[in-house]
Every structure is written in C-alpha cells, then in structure tokens.
C-alpha positions as CSV (number, residue, x, y, z in Angstrom):
1,M,101.4,-110.0,-31.7
2,A,98.0,-109.9,-32.7
3,S,98.7,-111.4,-36.2
4,D,100.7,-114.2,-34.4
5,H,97.7,-115.4,-32.4
6,L,95.5,-114.8,-35.7
7,K,98.1,-117.2,-37.6
8,L,98.0,-119.6,-34.7
9,Y,94.2,-119.9,-34.3
10,T,93.7,-120.0,-38.3
11,A,96.3,-122.9,-38.6
12,I,94.3,-124.7,-35.6
13,Y,90.8,-123.9,-37.3
14,V,92.1,-125.2,-40.5
15,A,93.6,-128.3,-38.6
16,L,90.2,-129.1,-36.9
17,L,88.5,-128.7,-40.5
18,V,90.7,-131.3,-41.8
19,L,90.5,-133.6,-39.1
20,A,86.6,-133.5,-39.5
21,A,86.8,-134.0,-43.1
22,S,88.8,-137.0,-42.3
23,K,85.8,-139.0,-40.8
24,F,84.0,-138.6,-43.8
25,I,87.0,-140.0,-46.2
26,F,87.8,-142.9,-44.0
27,F,84.2,-144.2,-44.2
28,E,83.2,-143.0,-47.6
29,F,86.4,-144.4,-49.5
30,D,85.8,-148.2,-48.2
31,Q,87.9,-149.5,-51.0
32,F,90.9,-148.0,-49.4
33,F,90.1,-148.4,-45.4
34,T,88.7,-151.6,-43.5
35,Y,85.9,-150.3,-41.2
36,G,88.3,-151.0,-38.2
37,Q,91.1,-149.0,-39.9
38,A,88.2,-146.3,-40.4
39,F,87.1,-146.5,-37.2
40,A,90.6,-146.3,-35.6
41,G,91.6,-143.5,-37.5
42,T,88.2,-141.5,-36.7
43,M,89.0,-142.3,-33.0
44,V,92.7,-140.8,-33.5
45,A,91.4,-137.8,-35.0
46,A,88.6,-137.2,-32.4
47,A,91.4,-137.3,-29.9
48,I,93.5,-134.8,-31.7
49,K,90.9,-132.6,-32.4
50,S,90.2,-132.5,-28.3
51,V,93.5,-131.9,-27.4
52,L,93.6,-128.8,-29.9
53,I,90.7,-127.9,-28.6
54,V,91.2,-127.9,-25.0
55,A,94.8,-126.7,-25.3
56,Y,94.0,-123.6,-27.4
57,F,90.4,-122.8,-27.4
58,Q,90.0,-123.3,-23.5
59,H,93.1,-122.1,-23.1
60,L,95.0,-124.9,-20.9
61,R,98.0,-124.4,-22.7
62,W,98.9,-121.6,-20.8
63,E,97.6,-122.1,-17.5
64,N,99.3,-123.6,-14.5
65,R,100.4,-127.2,-15.0
66,S,98.7,-128.1,-11.9
67,L,95.7,-127.4,-13.4
68,T,96.4,-129.5,-16.4
69,Y,97.1,-132.3,-14.2
70,L,93.8,-131.9,-12.4
71,M,92.0,-132.1,-16.1
72,S,94.1,-135.0,-17.0
73,L,93.2,-136.9,-13.6
74,A,89.5,-136.0,-14.3
75,L,89.5,-137.6,-17.7
76,A,91.1,-140.4,-16.5
77,L,88.5,-141.1,-14.0
78,A,85.7,-140.4,-16.3
79,L,87.4,-142.8,-18.9
80,L,87.5,-145.5,-15.7
81,L,83.8,-144.9,-15.1
82,M,82.8,-145.1,-18.9
83,A,84.9,-148.6,-19.1
84,A,83.2,-150.0,-15.8
85,A,80.0,-149.0,-17.0
86,A,80.4,-150.8,-20.1
87,Y,81.6,-153.7,-18.3
88,S,78.9,-153.9,-16.1
89,I,76.3,-153.9,-19.0
90,S,78.1,-156.8,-20.8
C-alpha cells in the first residue's frame, strides 16, 4: 500500500518537474515556437501543474465532491474578479 502511494507521488513529482522544465523549453527554443505558442504552452502547463498539486498534494481528490465544487466556485469567482479588474484598468 505504501509502495503504491510512493509510486504515485513520485510519478506526479516527475510530471511536475517536466512541466516546470517545459517553460524553459518553450522560450529558449524560439526557432521551434512562436511567442504566442510558448505563452499558450506555458499557461497550459501551469494549469496542469495546478490541478496536480491541488488534487494530489492537497488531497482534494479524496475529499467530498461538495468541497471540490466549492473550490471550483471560488476559483471561478476569483477569475471573474481578475477579469473585471483587468477590464477596469484598460
């Protein structure tokens, strides 16, 4: 049982390392990626990293669904506030 958890957390840790290195790859190998592609790839990698961290290292995956929905609602509202703030600045 402990070995299974160790394998899972090790795989997630390696995935997080690869995703973190992807930012460097996207922006340093600019002959393969445009700035827009590098930015989009970095944002996608950041979203995947966030989901992995919240789901496994903060144990949200094993919580009740109602708590997951509540966290999703809080994230959506925070994104709405950020969008409203960005709109009001420009």
